[in-house]
N, C-alpha and C positions, 0 to 999 in steps of 0.2 A: 557449278555455277560457273557463269564467265570469268577467261583468264585476265590476268592483268593487260596480258598479248592482244587479247582480243578488244578491250577497250580501247588504251593506248601501247602503240607502238614503242616496245623497250628500245629501242633503236633510236626511238625520236627524243632522248636524252643528248643524244653521242651527235645527232645529227642538228639539233641546236646549238650543241656547247660548240661546233666548227662554223657554225653562222654567226655565234656571238666574237670568236678568236677572231674571225676573218672582217666580220664591223669592226671591233675595235682596231684592229691593224690599219684597215683602209682611213678610218678618221684620223688615225697619229701620222700618217703619211699625207696624207692631207694637209694635215696643219704643218707638217716640215713643208712640203712644195709652198706652203702660202707664205711663210717666212723666206724661202729661196727671195722671191717676187716681188716680195712688198716693200714699198718706198715711203711708206709714212711712219711716222712712231706713233708711239702704242700710246693707250690713254694717258699715262702717266711721263710721255713726254720723251719716251727713251727709247731709241730707234733700234731694232732688234733684228728689221730685216735687210737682206744682201741684194736688194734692187738689181736681182740681175735678170736680163731679158729672158722672154718666153723661149728663145732659140738657144740659149745654154746650155750647150751639153750637158750638165748634171740637170740640167731643170727639164730639160727634155727624156731623160731616164727615168728622172722619180716620177714625172708623168703618167710616163710609162705602166710606170709600177702601180702607178694608185689606180690607172684603168685595168691593169689585170687582176688588182685585188678586188675591184668594183663587179667584174664578171665571174671571177671565183663567186664573191658573197651571193652575187644573181642565182648564179647554180645551187647554192647551197639553199638560198630561199625558196626556189622551185621543188627542192628536195623535203623539207620540210613542209610542206604545203601539201604534194603528193602523199605524206604520210599522215598526214591530217586530213584527207581525203578518204585512204582505206578505214578511219576511224568510225565503228557504227556513232558517236559521238557528234560527228560533222553533221548531220539535220540538224539537230538541234543547234547548232553554234551558226550555222548557214542562216537559221531563221530570227538571228538575234541583232539586231540593228545596231551597228559600233563594234562586233566582233570581229575583229577582221582576223584570217586567216592565220597571217602569220605571226602577231603577236598572241594570241589564243593558242597558237601551235608552242613558242614559246614558254605559253605558261603552264600548260600540260609536257613540255619538256622538264621543267623543272617542278612540279611536281606529283608528277605520273597518274598513276588511274585516279581520280578523285576520292573512289571510295574505297580501291582496297588498297590496304596497308601491304604494300609487295613483301618486304624485309620480313615481314611477323606472318604472313601468310593469312590472312584475317584482313575484315570489315575497321574502316577506322569512321571513328564518329565526324562529324562535322567540325564539332571545338577540335580534334585532333590537324583535322585538313588546317583551320584556322591557327592555330598555331604554331604549324610548321611555315606558314608564307607569315608569322610576325602579328598577325592581327587580335592574337586571345586578349586579354584582361590581366591586370593582378590587380593583388590584394595589395593596398599599398598603408592600411592603420584603419583605424575606427575611431568616429568619434564625426563631428560637426563640419562644415564647410569649411572653416577656418581651418581645420586638422589637415583639410584635403588639400588645402592651398602652399599650408606648409610643408607635406611627405612629398606632394604628387608634381608640384610646380604648374606652370601657368603652359607648357605646352603637352602636359599631358592631358586626354579626354575621360571623363569621367562616365561611367556609365547610369543613362537614362532608363535603363527598364531592369525588371524586379529578377536577381538571378536565382536558380535554383540553390534551396536550402540557406537563403538569405531572408530576411524577414521584413524588409523595408529598401527603400531606394533613396538616393541622396542625390539632389538636384542644388546646385549653388545658390541661393539666394531665396532659398523656399526652405520653410517646415519640412522636416524627414516625417513620413506618414510612422514611425512608431516609436514611441516614446521613450522606448529604452535605447542609449546609447549604445550598450554592451553589446547587442546585437548589430548596429551596425556593421555592414560590411562596405569600403571604400574600394571600389576598383576601377582600375585606371587602364588607359590603352598602354602594352609594353613598348617599352624605348631602351633603345640602346644604353648604356653606361660606363661610361670609362671603368676602364682597368678589369672589365667582365665581358665575357666570352658569348654573344647572342646564341640562345638556343634558337633559332628559326633560321630560314633558310632566305641570303637578302636578294637572290634571284628570286626566286617564288613571290617574296614584297615587292619588290619590284614589277614583275610582269604582271599580277593582278593592279597594282595600281596604275601598269599604264592601259591598260586593257577599260578600269573603272572610267578612265581620264579618257580616254574614245566614246565611252558608249554615252557619256554626259554631256558631249557635243552634238548627238541624233536624238532627231526631238522626237521622234518613234519610237526611241528604247525605254524599255520601260522602267530601265536603270538609272534614265534622266528624271525620270517620278522620284524615284526614291531618293536621288541624290538632292532635288529641290523639295524636297518634303523634309528630309535632315536639317537643310538648310532652314526651314523656315520655324521647324523646332528647336534649334538652336537659338533661333533670334530672340526667339522668346525666354527659352528656358536658361541660356549663359547671351544675357544682352551684354557683357561684359567681352567676350569673345571680340578680338580682330577680324576682320573679314579672311585675314590668311590662315587665323583658327578654326576657323568655322567653313572654312574653304576643304582643310585639309580632313578634316574629321568627319565631312562629306564624302569625302574620296574613299574615307576607310570605311566606313561603314556598305557605301556603294560596293570594295571590292569584296566585302564580305557575304555582299547579295550575290553578286555572281558566282563566285565562292560552290558558296550555298545552293544555288540552282544547278551547276557542274556536277554538284557533290548528287542531288536528286535526282538526276538524268543518269550517270553512272550508275545510282544504286538500280536505279529501274531496268538498264540493261542487264546488269547481272540477274535479278531478281525474273526477268525474262524468261533468261536464256538457261537462267537455273530450272525453270517450268519447263519450257523445254524438254532438258534433257530428259526431267521425270515422265 
């Protein structure tokens, strides 16, 4: 069977981490450079800039440092793009409008092989991949829509599809399909809870979110249709949601669709190689 190295270069994690660190350093020092030369007060009326001339020695030195960091960041970006182009996943990625090489490489750097669980040397399910990216759902209570609002809160997303092992579906504002509330499982999108450590990768969730955000801007992307379809659905099923809530839910569903298709392509490549070896 195909190994993790065959589908995703194991060095991609290191390369994307280096790129992220350089990006953060470049952004932080660019902000410091702006403070040195700022001549106007902030929105709160407080003057925090030093109003130095661009020819000031300290400004010149910091500007040179920012330029050097930008050059290193560019080199790191080229490195992760080259690593992605060596992956057998690259042709599929290249064919998806909106999935840029840099963002997708950073996503793969965060999740590794979409299909293969490297730490346990076994295939992983799509549910495990979603959970690793913080896109899973959690059981929050039983009962009707009032119980959901009390337990889940307004900023969590009810699942509208029937899940394996459940006998009914909850849609706020509608009567559920099973008359017995004892078997109703209310599942909502996982979210961070104060005082509890999240059991998913924040970086992976962020990268999936950015890929989805990029795809929905491309009219030719099938993921734009996924997003719009979800928005149209929630406009009816969850008419009480704000536009921001509906958008966040649409991005979440789109992120899951991208990860699902990446997982399917990686699975295909694994099985293809297994047949070739046989």
